[in-house]
C-alpha positions in Angstrom: 95.6 93.8 80.2 94.6 94.9 83.3 92.3 97.8 83.5 91.0 97.9 87.0 92.9 100.1 89.2 93.1 103.5 90.9 94.7 106.7 90.7 97.4 108.5 92.2 100.9 108.3 93.2 101.7 109.8 96.1 103.0 109.7 93.4 99.8 110.0 92.1 96.9 111.4 93.4 97.7 113.0 96.5 95.0 115.3 97.5 95.1 116.7 101.6 91.9 118.2 102.7 92.1 120.0 106.2 89.6 121.9 107.9 89.2 125.7 108.5 86.4 127.4 110.6 85.6 124.1 112.4 87.5 124.5 115.7 86.8 122.2 118.2 85.6 119.0 115.8 87.2 116.1 117.7 84.9 113.4 116.5 86.3 110.1 116.2 83.8 109.8 113.2 85.4 112.0 110.8 88.6 112.2 108.4 90.6 115.0 107.6 91.5 115.9 103.8 93.8 117.9 102.2 93.0 119.7 98.9 95.9 120.2 97.0 95.8 123.5 94.8 98.3 125.1 92.2 97.6 128.6 90.8 100.5 128.7 88.7 102.2 130.8 91.2 101.5 129.0 94.7 100.9 125.6 95.8 98.2 125.5 98.6 96.4 122.9 101.0 92.9 124.0 102.2 91.6 121.7 105.0 88.2 119.8 104.7 86.3 117.3 107.4 84.4 114.7 106.3 82.4 112.5 108.4 81.9 109.2 106.1 78.8 108.0 107.9 77.0 111.1 108.1 78.0 112.2 104.5 78.7 115.9 105.4 82.1 118.0 104.6 83.3 121.2 106.1 85.8 123.0 103.9 87.6 125.8 105.1 87.8 128.8 103.0 91.5 129.7 103.5 94.7 127.8 102.8 96.6 126.5 105.8 99.7 125.8 104.0 101.2 127.5 100.9 104.2 128.5 99.0 105.6 129.2 95.5 105.1 126.5 93.2 108.6 127.2 91.7 110.3 126.6 94.8 112.6 123.9 94.1 114.0 123.4 97.3 110.6 121.9 99.0 111.5 118.2 98.4 108.6 116.6 100.1 105.8 116.7 102.3 104.6 114.4 105.3 101.3 115.1 106.9 100.2 113.7 110.4 96.9 114.8 111.0 95.5 117.6 109.7 97.5 120.2 111.9 100.9 119.3 111.6 103.6 118.9 108.7 107.0 117.8 108.1 108.7 119.7 105.3 111.8 118.2 103.6 113.8 121.1 102.0 117.6 121.2 100.0 117.7 124.4 102.0 120.6 124.7 104.7 118.3 126.6 107.1 115.2 125.1 108.8 113.8 128.6 108.7 111.4 128.8 105.4 110.4 132.2 104.8 108.5 131.3 101.8 106.2 128.8 103.5 103.2 130.5 105.0 101.0 128.4 107.5 97.6 129.1 109.2 97.0 127.1 111.9 99.3 124.4 111.0 102.3 123.3 112.8 105.6 123.2 110.5 108.6 120.9 111.2 111.2 121.7 108.9 114.2 119.1 108.0 117.3 120.1 106.1 118.7 117.6 103.9 121.3 119.7 102.5 124.0 118.0 104.1 122.4 114.7 102.5 120.6 115.2 99.0 123.6 115.9 96.5 122.4 118.9 94.4 122.3 116.9 91.0 119.8 114.4 92.5 116.3 115.0 92.1 114.7 112.0 94.0 111.5 110.4 92.8 109.7 110.0 96.2 107.9 107.0 96.7 107.4 106.9 100.8 107.7 109.5 103.7 108.0 109.3 107.3 108.2 112.2 109.6 112.1 111.6 109.4 112.9 110.8 106.4 112.0 110.5 102.7 112.3 107.2 100.5 112.9 107.2 96.9 113.0 104.5 94.2 115.5 105.3 91.0 114.3 102.5 88.8 117.1 101.6 86.3 117.5 98.8 83.7 119.2 96.1 86.0 118.3 97.1 89.3 116.4 99.8 91.4 118.1 102.0 93.9 116.5 102.5 97.2 117.5 105.8 98.7 116.6 106.6 102.4 117.3 110.4 102.9 117.3 112.2 106.2 118.9 114.9 107.9 122.0 112.9 108.9 122.9 111.3 105.5 121.8 109.1 102.6 121.8 105.3 102.5 121.5 103.6 99.3 120.5 100.0 98.6 120.3 97.8 95.5 117.6 95.6 94.6 117.6 93.6 91.5 115.6 90.7 91.8 112.5 92.3 89.8 110.9 95.5 88.5 109.9 98.0 91.3 106.1 98.0 92.2 106.1 99.7 95.7 107.9 100.4 98.6 107.0 101.4 102.6 109.1 102.0 105.7 108.2 101.0 109.1 110.1 99.9 112.4 113.7 101.0 110.9 113.0 98.8 108.0 112.4 99.1 104.4 109.8 97.1 102.5 110.4 96.8 98.6 107.6 95.1 96.4 108.8 94.0 93.1 107.4 91.6 90.4 109.7 89.1 88.2 107.9 88.2 85.2 108.0 84.4 84.3 108.4 82.8 80.9 105.2 83.4 78.8 103.2 80.5 78.6 101.7 79.9 74.5 98.2 79.5 74.0 96.9 75.8 74.3 94.6 76.5 71.3 93.7 79.3 68.8 90.7 80.3 71.0 92.4 80.2 74.7 94.8 83.3 75.1 98.2 82.4 76.6 99.4 83.6 79.7 101.8 86.5 81.1 102.4 85.9 85.1 104.9 87.1 87.3 106.2 86.5 91.1 105.7 89.0 93.4 108.8 89.2 95.9 109.0 91.0 99.0 112.3 92.4 99.6 112.9 93.7 103.5 116.0 95.9 103.7 117.3 95.4 107.6 118.5 98.3 109.7 122.0 96.7 109.2 121.7 96.8 105.4 121.1 93.2 105.0 118.0 92.0 102.9 115.7 89.3 103.6 113.8 88.2 100.4 110.2 86.5 100.6 108.4 85.2 97.5 105.0 86.2 97.9 103.3 84.4 95.0 104.3 82.8 91.6 101.1 83.5 89.9 100.1 87.0 89.5 98.8 88.7 86.5 102.1 90.3 84.8 99.9 93.3 83.3 100.5 95.6 86.0 104.2 95.9 84.9 102.9 97.7 81.6 101.3 100.7 83.9 103.4 103.9 83.2 103.2 104.9 87.0 103.4 102.0 88.7 103.5 102.7 92.8 101.5 100.3 94.9 100.5 102.0 98.1 101.6 101.0 102.0 99.8 101.9 104.5 100.0 100.7 108.3 102.0 97.7 107.5 100.6 96.5 104.4 100.8 96.8 100.8 97.4 97.2 99.0 96.9 95.9 95.4 93.2 97.0 94.5 91.4 94.7 97.5 94.2 92.3 97.9 96.5 93.0 101.2 99.9 92.0 101.8 100.9 92.3 105.5 104.9 92.3 105.4 104.9 91.5 109.1 103.8 88.1 108.6 106.3 85.1 108.6 104.7 84.0 105.4 103.3 86.9 103.7 100.8 86.2 100.9 98.0 88.2 99.1 94.9 88.0 100.6 91.6 89.4 99.2 89.9 91.4 101.7 86.0 90.5 100.6 84.6 93.2 102.4 86.6 96.2 100.7 85.7 94.2 97.2 82.1 94.6 98.2 82.7 98.1 99.3 84.3 99.1 96.2 81.7 97.5 94.1 78.9 99.8 95.9 81.1 102.5 94.6 81.3 101.5 91.3 77.4 100.7 91.2 76.0 103.8 92.9 76.0 106.1 89.8 75.9 106.0 86.0 79.5 107.8 85.2 81.1 106.6 82.5 83.5 103.4 83.2 86.9 103.4 81.9 87.4 102.2 78.4 89.6 99.1 77.1 92.5 101.5 76.2 92.8 103.9 79.0 95.4 103.6 81.4 94.6 103.3 85.1 96.7 103.2 88.5 96.2 101.9 91.9 94.4 103.9 94.3 96.3 105.0 97.4 95.5 103.8 101.0 96.2 105.8 104.3 95.0 104.8 107.9 94.0 107.3 109.7 92.5 106.7 113.3 89.9 103.9 112.7 89.5 104.4 109.1 91.5 102.8 105.9 91.1 105.5 103.1 91.3 105.1 99.8 91.9 107.6 97.3 91.7 107.0 93.5 89.6 106.9 90.3 87.8 103.6 91.0 84.6 104.1 89.0 86.1 105.7 85.6 88.0 108.5 83.8 85.7 111.3 85.0 85.7 111.1 88.9 87.7 110.9 92.1 86.7 108.4 94.9 87.3 108.9 98.7 86.0 105.5 100.2 86.2 104.9 104.2 86.3 101.6 105.3 85.9 100.9 109.0 87.3 97.6 110.4 87.3 96.7 106.4 83.7 97.3 106.0 82.7 100.4 103.8 81.8 103.4 106.1 80.9 106.1 103.5 82.3 107.5 100.5 82.9 110.6 98.1 82.9 111.3 94.6 84.4 114.3 93.2 83.1 114.7 89.7 83.4 115.8 87.1 87.3 115.1 87.3 90.4 114.7 85.0 94.1 113.7 85.5 95.2 116.1 83.1 97.3 118.7 84.1 96.8 121.9 83.9 93.1 121.3 84.9 91.1 121.9 81.7 89.4 125.2 82.2 85.7 123.7 81.8 86.8 121.2 84.8 88.2 123.9 87.3 85.2 123.8 89.3 83.1 120.7 90.5 81.1 118.9 93.4 81.5 116.6 95.8 78.8 114.1 96.2 78.9 112.0 99.7 77.2 108.7 100.0 76.3 106.3 102.6 77.6 102.9 102.9 74.8 101.4 100.8 75.4 103.8 97.6 72.8 106.2 98.9 73.6 109.6 98.1 73.3 112.2 101.2 74.8 115.1 100.2 76.7 117.8 97.6 79.1 120.6 97.3 80.6 122.9 95.2 84.0 123.4 95.3 87.0 124.6 93.2 88.8 121.1 91.5 91.6 120.3 93.2 94.9 118.9 91.6 94.9 116.0 94.5 93.6 114.8 97.6 95.8 113.7 100.4 94.6 112.0 103.6 97.0 112.6 106.4 98.3 109.7 108.6 97.6 109.3 112.0 99.4 111.7 114.5 
């Protein structure tokens, strides 16, 4: 069973860290982060600005965005840069008085005419114009594109849903189709459970292009409870494997420098690793300017990693520890520390913070 993955979904872990009190900081060598908090009354986001190479983190004191946590009208958020967010709502109006902002430009998109009142979408991907949801059924997955102007739905029935992304008016859906089990050759050699990975491309006219990526991938990922392989900058990421959806013949390609970088993260501390029985998930990946940023539990169950890669080389990383995926956050874990490291695994700085629900890296504006 595969035990080496990273956590959050975007669904998943999603922590957005933004910056307050750091006006004028526009360095190309910084990554904005958005820390999400939920105090049972409201959901809020606090900005922070992280310089991966320097190992510094500037964290705002006040939220840049907040709204009541019982507000079922907010369907999803899409951050483009640390100071601009699109809010998708069920409300018929785009004037949402319940949303409080501090230095953030808010674009509200009403889905009142597109989203049936009975439908609670499982959002798998967002852009600044639409949300994309995956409704996984026994025989097929329903892919929904929901915008202010309407909802389009498509059926994907050639495998188990793995992940979803959208770019240039196309929807990219990754599915896995399990191969027949191969029994062991001897009593000491285990049998193999493999699957095909298939890329379904939904074109603007609704037609579908199907491409087989591989017929020999470990099928154990199909047992993960939260399976949503991340999509960023035209690629799906399966740990350190990259799948370029624009390729004529898309293949899984190992990015050895990312593999090396994640190994550096894993050996920089003596944190408790995952045990055999602990289920993990794939990390999220986001492209922000020159950085590809991974967010997830890459070491063990008691930390959250934020790793920045520039030109696929590790530029620096942070560890939030202690940390837990349990919600609500256990009382003894409501405060934690952020530790920063350089590309070689040398610790640079540490900062005390309140433990966030998740961390979101905004997309390049």
